C-alpha positions as CSV (number, residue, x, y, z in Angstrom):
1,M,-49.0,65.8,29.5
2,K,-46.4,64.5,26.7
3,P,-44.4,62.3,29.4
4,S,-47.8,60.8,30.8
5,L,-49.4,60.1,27.6
6,F,-45.8,58.2,26.4
7,S,-45.9,56.3,29.7
8,F,-49.6,54.8,28.7
9,L,-48.7,54.1,25.5
10,A,-45.6,51.8,26.3
11,V,-48.1,50.3,29.1
12,L,-50.7,49.4,26.0
13,V,-47.9,47.8,23.8
14,L,-46.2,45.9,26.8
15,T,-49.8,44.6,27.8
16,S,-50.5,43.9,24.1
17,A,-47.4,42.0,23.3
18,T,-47.9,39.8,26.7
19,H,-51.6,39.0,25.5
20,S,-50.0,37.8,22.2
21,R,-47.1,35.6,23.4
22,A,-49.8,34.0,26.0
23,L,-52.0,33.3,23.1
24,Q,-49.4,31.8,21.1
25,A,-48.4,29.6,24.1
26,E,-51.9,28.6,24.5
27,T,-52.1,27.4,20.9
28,P,-50.6,23.6,20.3
29,A,-48.6,23.0,17.8
30,S,-49.4,20.6,15.1
31,T,-47.4,17.1,15.3
32,I,-46.9,14.6,12.3
33,T,-45.2,11.4,13.1
34,S,-44.2,9.0,10.6
35,R,-42.9,5.5,11.1
36,A,-41.4,3.0,9.2
37,N,-40.9,-0.8,10.4
38,L,-37.9,-2.8,9.2
39,V,-37.6,-6.7,9.5
40,V,-34.6,-7.6,9.8
41,V,-33.7,-11.4,9.1
42,P,-30.2,-12.8,9.9
43,V,-29.8,-15.8,7.1
44,V,-27.1,-19.4,7.5
45,V,-26.7,-20.6,4.2
46,T,-24.4,-23.7,4.2
47,G,-23.3,-26.1,1.6
48,K,-23.2,-29.7,0.8
49,H,-20.6,-30.2,3.3
50,G,-22.1,-27.7,6.2
51,N,-19.6,-24.9,5.3
52,H,-20.6,-20.9,5.0
53,M,-21.6,-20.0,0.9
54,A,-19.8,-17.1,0.3
55,N,-20.2,-14.2,-2.1
56,L,-24.0,-14.7,-2.7
57,T,-25.9,-12.0,-4.2
58,K,-29.3,-10.0,-2.9
59,D,-30.9,-11.9,-6.3
60,D,-30.3,-15.6,-4.8
61,F,-32.5,-14.7,-2.0
62,R,-36.2,-14.5,-1.9
63,V,-37.9,-13.4,1.3
64,E,-41.5,-14.0,1.8
65,E,-44.1,-13.0,4.5
66,E,-47.4,-15.4,4.7
67,G,-46.7,-16.4,1.4
68,K,-46.3,-13.1,-0.3
69,A,-42.6,-12.0,-1.8
70,Q,-41.1,-8.9,0.0
71,P,-39.0,-6.7,-1.9
72,I,-35.2,-6.8,0.0
73,A,-34.3,-3.3,0.9
74,R,-30.9,-3.9,2.0
75,F,-28.4,-7.0,1.7
76,E,-25.2,-7.7,3.5
77,E,-22.9,-10.9,4.0
78,I,-21.2,-10.5,7.4
79,S,-18.1,-11.7,8.5
80,A,-17.1,-11.4,11.9
81,N,-13.6,-9.7,13.2
82,K,-11.9,-9.6,16.7
83,T,-12.5,-6.2,17.7
84,P,-13.3,-6.4,21.0
85,M,-15.9,-4.1,22.4
86,H,-16.0,-2.4,26.0
87,R,-18.2,-0.2,27.9
88,A,-18.1,3.5,27.8
89,T,-16.6,5.6,30.4
90,G,-18.9,8.3,32.1
91,P,-19.2,11.5,30.1
92,V,-18.1,13.5,33.3
93,P,-16.2,12.1,36.5
94,N,-18.5,10.2,39.3
95,S,-21.1,9.4,36.2
96,Y,-22.6,6.2,34.8
97,T,-23.4,5.0,31.4
98,N,-24.7,1.8,30.0
99,E,-23.5,2.5,26.6
100,V,-21.8,0.2,24.7
101,V,-18.9,1.1,22.4
102,G,-16.6,-0.5,19.9
103,D,-16.0,-1.0,16.1
104,P,-19.4,-1.3,15.3
105,S,-18.7,-4.5,12.8
106,S,-19.8,-7.5,13.6
107,R,-17.8,-10.3,15.6
108,V,-18.3,-14.0,16.6
109,L,-20.5,-13.5,20.0
110,V,-22.0,-16.6,22.3
111,I,-23.9,-16.4,25.5
112,I,-23.7,-19.5,27.5
113,A,-26.8,-20.1,29.5
114,L,-26.7,-22.9,32.2
115,D,-30.0,-23.3,33.1
116,F,-30.2,-25.0,36.6
117,L,-33.7,-24.6,37.3
118,N,-35.0,-27.1,34.5
119,T,-32.1,-29.8,35.2
120,T,-31.7,-32.6,37.6
121,W,-28.8,-32.8,39.5
122,A,-27.1,-35.6,37.2
123,D,-27.5,-33.9,34.2
124,E,-25.9,-30.9,35.7
125,V,-22.6,-32.6,36.5
126,F,-23.0,-34.4,32.6
127,A,-23.6,-30.6,31.4
128,R,-20.9,-29.0,33.5
129,R,-18.2,-31.2,32.3
130,S,-19.0,-30.7,28.7
131,L,-18.9,-27.2,28.8
132,L,-16.0,-26.9,30.7
133,K,-14.5,-29.0,27.7
134,Y,-16.0,-26.7,25.1
135,L,-14.4,-23.8,26.7
136,A,-10.7,-24.8,27.2
137,E,-10.6,-26.8,23.7
138,S,-13.4,-25.6,21.3
139,V,-13.3,-21.4,21.9
140,K,-11.5,-19.7,19.2
141,E,-9.8,-16.3,19.7
142,D,-12.0,-14.1,18.0
143,T,-14.9,-15.2,19.9
144,L,-16.4,-13.3,22.9
145,V,-17.8,-15.6,25.3
146,S,-20.4,-14.3,28.1
147,L,-21.5,-16.7,30.9
148,V,-25.0,-16.9,32.4
149,T,-26.8,-18.8,34.9
150,I,-30.4,-19.4,35.4
151,D,-31.8,-20.9,38.8
152,Q,-34.6,-20.3,41.0
153,A,-33.8,-16.7,41.9
154,G,-33.5,-15.5,38.4
155,L,-30.6,-14.9,36.0
156,H,-27.1,-14.3,37.2
157,Q,-24.1,-13.0,35.1
158,I,-21.2,-15.1,36.0
159,H,-18.7,-13.0,33.7
160,D,-19.3,-10.5,31.0
161,F,-17.9,-11.1,27.3
162,T,-14.4,-12.5,27.2
163,T,-11.9,-13.9,24.4
164,D,-10.1,-15.5,27.5
165,P,-11.6,-18.9,27.8
166,A,-9.1,-19.8,31.0
167,V,-11.3,-16.9,32.8
168,L,-14.7,-18.6,31.9
169,V,-13.2,-21.7,33.0
170,A,-11.9,-20.4,36.6
171,A,-15.6,-18.8,36.9
172,L,-17.9,-21.6,36.1
173,K,-15.9,-23.9,38.3
174,S,-16.4,-21.5,41.2
175,V,-20.2,-21.6,40.6
176,T,-22.8,-23.4,42.5
177,S,-26.1,-24.0,41.4
178,G,-28.0,-23.9,44.9
179,I,-31.1,-25.7,45.0
180,A,-32.0,-27.2,41.7
181,R,-35.5,-27.8,40.5
182,L,-37.0,-30.9,42.1
183,D,-36.3,-34.2,40.2
184,T,-39.8,-34.9,39.4
185,N,-41.9,-35.4,36.2
186,E,-44.3,-32.5,36.6
187,Q,-45.9,-33.6,33.0
188,Q,-46.9,-36.9,34.4
189,A,-47.9,-35.9,37.9
190,Q,-50.4,-33.2,36.1
191,T,-51.5,-36.1,34.1
192,Q,-52.0,-38.4,36.7
193,G,-54.0,-35.6,38.5
194,L,-56.4,-35.1,35.1
195,E,-57.1,-39.0,35.3
196,A,-58.2,-39.0,38.6
197,Q,-60.2,-35.9,38.4
198,N,-61.9,-37.4,35.5
199,R,-62.4,-40.7,37.4
200,V,-64.0,-38.4,40.3
201,T,-66.3,-36.7,37.6
202,L,-67.5,-39.8,36.2
203,A,-68.5,-41.3,39.5
204,E,-70.6,-38.5,40.4
205,S,-72.2,-38.6,37.4
206,G,-73.3,-42.2,38.0
207,A,-71.0,-43.4,34.5
208,L,-69.2,-46.1,36.7
209,S,-70.3,-49.5,38.5
210,N,-73.4,-49.0,41.1
211,L,-70.3,-51.0,43.4
212,L,-67.9,-48.0,43.2
213,N,-68.8,-45.4,46.0
214,P,-68.2,-42.1,44.6
215,D,-67.0,-40.7,47.9
216,V,-64.4,-43.3,48.3
217,I,-63.1,-42.7,44.5
218,K,-63.0,-39.2,45.7
219,L,-61.1,-39.8,48.6
220,V,-58.5,-42.0,46.7
221,A,-58.2,-39.4,43.8
222,Q,-57.5,-36.5,46.3
223,P,-53.8,-36.9,46.5
224,R,-53.2,-37.0,42.9
225,I,-55.1,-33.8,41.9
226,I,-53.3,-32.0,44.8
227,N,-50.0,-33.2,43.6
228,A,-51.1,-32.1,40.2
229,Q,-52.0,-28.4,41.1
230,A,-48.7,-28.4,43.1
231,A,-46.7,-29.6,40.1
232,A,-48.7,-27.2,38.0
233,S,-47.7,-24.3,40.2
234,R,-43.8,-25.5,40.0
235,E,-43.8,-25.8,36.3
236,A,-45.5,-22.7,36.0
237,F,-43.0,-20.4,38.3
238,A,-40.0,-22.5,36.3
239,I,-41.3,-21.1,32.7
240,R,-41.9,-17.8,33.9
241,I,-38.6,-17.6,35.7
242,T,-37.0,-18.8,32.3
243,L,-38.7,-16.2,30.3
244,E,-37.8,-13.6,32.3
245,A,-34.0,-14.2,32.1
246,M,-34.7,-14.7,28.3
247,Q,-36.0,-11.3,28.2
248,H,-33.5,-9.8,30.8
249,L,-30.5,-11.2,27.9
250,A,-32.4,-9.7,25.0
251,Q,-32.7,-6.4,26.7
252,A,-29.1,-6.6,28.1
253,Y,-27.4,-7.3,24.6
254,A,-29.9,-5.6,22.1
255,A,-27.4,-2.7,21.4
256,V,-24.3,-4.8,20.8
257,P,-23.8,-5.3,17.2
258,G,-24.5,-8.7,15.5
259,R,-25.5,-11.6,15.8
260,K,-25.7,-13.5,19.2
261,A,-25.7,-17.2,19.7
262,L,-27.6,-18.1,22.6
263,I,-26.1,-21.3,23.9
264,W,-29.1,-22.7,26.1
265,A,-28.0,-25.6,28.2
266,T,-30.9,-27.4,29.7
267,G,-32.1,-30.6,31.2
268,S,-35.9,-29.9,29.8
269,F,-38.4,-27.3,29.2
270,P,-41.9,-28.0,29.6
271,F,-44.7,-26.9,27.3
272,L,-47.1,-25.2,28.9
273,M,-48.6,-22.7,26.4
274,H,-52.2,-22.4,27.5
275,D,-54.8,-19.7,26.1
276,Q,-56.5,-17.1,27.9
277,T,-59.0,-19.4,29.1
278,E,-56.6,-21.8,30.9
279,M,-55.3,-19.7,33.7
280,S,-56.0,-22.0,36.4
281,Y,-52.9,-23.8,38.3
282,G,-50.9,-20.8,37.3
283,G,-51.0,-21.5,33.8
284,L,-49.3,-18.4,31.8
285,S,-50.8,-16.9,28.9
286,P,-48.8,-16.7,25.0
287,D,-48.6,-13.2,25.4
288,V,-45.8,-14.1,27.7
289,Y,-44.0,-16.3,24.9
290,Q,-44.7,-13.9,22.1
291,R,-43.0,-11.3,24.1
292,T,-40.1,-13.3,24.8
293,F,-39.8,-14.4,21.2
294,Q,-40.1,-11.0,20.0
295,M,-37.6,-9.4,22.6
296,L,-34.9,-11.8,21.1
297,D,-35.7,-11.5,17.6
298,D,-35.4,-7.7,18.2
299,A,-31.9,-8.3,19.9
300,N,-30.9,-10.3,16.7
301,I,-30.5,-13.4,19.2
302,A,-30.4,-17.0,18.0
303,A,-31.3,-19.7,20.5
304,Y,-29.7,-22.9,20.4
305,P,-31.2,-25.3,23.4
306,V,-29.1,-28.0,23.9
307,D,-31.0,-31.0,25.5
308,I,-27.9,-32.2,28.3
309,R,-29.9,-35.2,28.9
310,G,-27.9,-36.9,26.5
311,L,-29.1,-39.9,23.9
312,S,-32.6,-41.1,25.1
313,P,-32.5,-45.0,24.5
314,G,-34.4,-45.7,21.4
315,S,-34.2,-42.3,20.0
316,D,-32.6,-41.0,16.9
317,D,-30.1,-38.1,16.4
318,Y,-31.2,-34.6,15.9
319,D,-32.2,-34.1,12.5
320,A,-32.2,-30.2,11.9
321,N,-34.5,-30.5,8.7
322,R,-36.7,-32.4,10.8
323,P,-40.4,-31.2,9.6
324,R,-42.5,-28.9,12.3
325,D,-45.8,-27.3,12.0
326,M,-45.3,-23.6,13.0
327,S,-49.1,-22.6,13.6
328,R,-50.0,-18.8,13.8
329,S,-50.8,-18.8,17.2
330,I,-49.2,-20.4,20.2
331,A,-52.2,-21.2,21.8
332,T,-52.9,-23.4,18.6
333,R,-49.6,-25.0,18.5
334,A,-50.2,-26.2,22.2
335,Q,-53.5,-27.3,22.2
336,T,-52.4,-29.2,19.2
337,L,-49.2,-30.8,21.0
338,R,-51.6,-31.3,24.3
339,A,-54.2,-33.3,22.0
340,S,-51.8,-35.8,20.8
341,E,-50.1,-36.3,24.7
342,M,-50.3,-39.8,26.3
343,P,-49.3,-40.3,30.1
344,N,-45.7,-41.9,29.4
345,P,-42.0,-40.9,29.6
346,E,-41.6,-40.7,25.7
347,S,-44.2,-38.7,25.2
348,V,-43.4,-36.1,27.9
349,R,-39.9,-35.7,26.8
350,E,-41.4,-35.2,22.9
351,L,-43.3,-32.6,24.8
352,S,-40.1,-30.8,26.3
353,L,-37.9,-31.3,22.7
354,S,-40.7,-29.9,20.8
355,T,-40.3,-26.7,22.7
356,L,-36.6,-26.4,22.6
357,R,-37.3,-26.6,18.7
358,S,-40.0,-23.8,18.6
359,F,-37.4,-21.6,20.5
360,A,-34.7,-22.6,18.0
361,D,-37.1,-22.4,15.2
362,M,-38.5,-18.6,16.0
363,T,-35.2,-17.3,16.5
364,G,-33.1,-18.7,13.7
365,G,-31.3,-20.9,15.5
366,Q,-31.1,-24.6,16.0
367,A,-31.9,-27.2,18.6
368,F,-29.7,-30.0,19.7
369,Y,-30.9,-33.2,21.7
370,N,-30.5,-37.3,21.5
371,A,-26.8,-36.7,21.5
372,N,-23.9,-37.2,24.2
373,D,-21.2,-35.0,22.3
374,L,-22.5,-31.6,24.0
375,Q,-19.0,-29.9,22.6
376,Q,-19.8,-30.3,19.1
377,S,-23.6,-28.9,19.5
378,M,-21.8,-25.8,21.5
379,A,-19.4,-25.3,18.7
380,H,-21.7,-25.5,15.6
381,A,-23.6,-23.0,17.4
382,T,-20.3,-20.9,17.9
383,D,-20.0,-21.3,13.8
384,D,-23.2,-20.3,12.5
385,S,-22.5,-16.6,14.1
386,S,-19.0,-16.3,12.7
387,S,-20.6,-15.7,8.6
388,Y,-23.7,-15.3,7.7
389,Y,-25.9,-13.0,5.6
390,L,-28.0,-10.1,6.6
391,L,-31.6,-9.5,5.3
392,T,-33.9,-6.8,5.9
393,Y,-37.3,-5.3,4.2
394,Y,-39.9,-2.5,5.2
395,L,-43.3,-4.1,6.9
396,S,-46.5,-2.9,4.9
397,K,-48.7,-0.8,6.2
398,D,-51.3,-3.9,6.1
399,S,-49.1,-6.3,7.7
400,A,-48.3,-3.7,10.3
401,K,-52.4,-3.7,11.1
402,K,-52.1,-7.3,11.5
403,S,-51.1,-8.3,15.3
404,G,-49.8,-11.9,16.1
405,W,-47.6,-14.2,14.4
406,H,-46.5,-13.5,10.7
407,K,-44.4,-16.5,8.9
408,L,-41.3,-16.2,7.1
409,K,-39.8,-18.3,4.6
410,V,-36.2,-17.8,3.2
411,T,-34.8,-19.5,0.1
412,V,-31.9,-19.5,-1.8
413,A,-31.7,-20.3,-5.5
414,H,-27.9,-21.2,-5.7
415,E,-26.3,-24.4,-7.0
416,G,-24.9,-26.2,-4.3
417,V,-26.8,-25.0,-1.3
418,G,-27.3,-27.7,1.4
419,E,-29.3,-25.6,4.0
420,V,-30.7,-22.4,4.6
421,R,-31.6,-21.4,8.1
422,A,-33.4,-18.1,9.6
423,R,-36.3,-17.6,11.9
424,K,-39.2,-19.2,10.7
425,G,-41.6,-16.0,11.7
426,F,-41.9,-13.0,13.8
427,F,-44.6,-11.3,16.1
428,V,-46.2,-8.1,15.4
429,S,-47.7,-6.0,18.4
430,K,-48.3,-2.4,20.0
431,A,-44.7,-2.6,21.4
432,T,-43.4,-3.4,17.8
433,L,-45.0,-0.6,16.1
434,D,-44.3,2.0,19.1
435,P,-41.8,0.9,21.6
436,E,-43.2,4.0,23.8
437,N,-46.1,1.6,24.3
438,S,-44.0,-0.8,26.1
439,R,-41.2,1.9,27.9
440,R,-42.7,2.5,31.2
441,N,-43.3,-1.2,31.8
442,D,-39.4,-2.0,30.6
443,E,-38.2,1.0,32.6
444,Q,-39.3,-0.8,35.7
445,V,-38.3,-4.2,34.8
446,A,-34.8,-2.5,33.6
447,L,-34.3,-1.5,37.3
448,D,-34.9,-5.1,39.0
449,S,-32.8,-6.6,36.0
450,P,-29.1,-8.2,37.1
451,L,-27.9,-7.0,33.9
452,D,-27.6,-3.4,32.6
453,Y,-30.5,-2.9,29.8
454,T,-27.8,-1.4,27.1
455,A,-30.5,-0.5,24.6
456,M,-32.6,1.8,26.6
457,P,-31.2,5.1,26.9
458,M,-30.8,7.0,30.4
């Protein structure tokens, strides 16, 4: 009897313990999540003669977001060094990692993007000649340079970061541009199509002379309308490919420490920032632009668009201090530009230059145009990344709740300051506040990217 009773008690105890563990497993654990969003603002400060102003203090700087001063949480003066970086080896044989290792301090980093997609054949020849001269004569020993191209097939890496300009010169000489974008004025074709459509509308409503047959007017206008639709589609395609290339670059170099200068050598870039209600003819949503600017800022990449068309007759040289209206909304800014658009070559060129300035302003770089010395423009972009200041502050809870464009202003109260250049703002989105919101999409894009996404863990 005693052994039987003992066995029964043992089974009872084991059953109770198992039931207790099952209840514990079914009870969900409480999770407390806390997140702080840090806004990083690289600032280039030069004196009256264009040289870097050294030894400034945190008290010399003032950072404003939407007109409100922000307490600077961290302040650092960055001076680039010559330590090279390299890709890490796999943890075990026959394994792979996209980790980039090296001295964590900053270095001069330059990414040259040769844009064949938005460049005519004639301008491409001039750009190649200028770029070869820059690589042969202006690249310093402590400068790491990466070379990529953009064409209708997307982004292509010609050579990873290297300090040997001779290697880049040889690589550039072997590059073929493939099929460049058509040498047609897409904006002008769209303007002519819009005028033709308006004329058809007026004829059908009887607003034109009764002597004009609406059917004849419609027949005459049809080729221009069709041509405008085709031009808009080609333009939207070029915009989408270009923005995707910028996003790939941001993801590829996000984990590389330091400020990176993106020298974007291009023949033009159409300003086609449509709002959500203007999706006809392949128009793009402002979200595509906002996402691109956000990714470039997060990767600490400053865009330096270089208009390789050179000096335009009757135009002044570029002015870095030219006043610009940076609207909160990209769609609002686009509407303002389109409202002043006139169907002539100069207004179309100004639209393109305005877009290049926007890329520079929103990332803390500088646009160069109406100048034939492209080598000097590229060298200036390199100098900006050799010495600069890095300011950070925490995004307030109220600001974090406000999605969209947040205007930034950085001033320096110090004698002898010539120019202060920092990005004019930043975008707040769901991906900004919680990267997990876009992780699945980012992982899918990473699989199709021609570059390794260094900031994405595997």
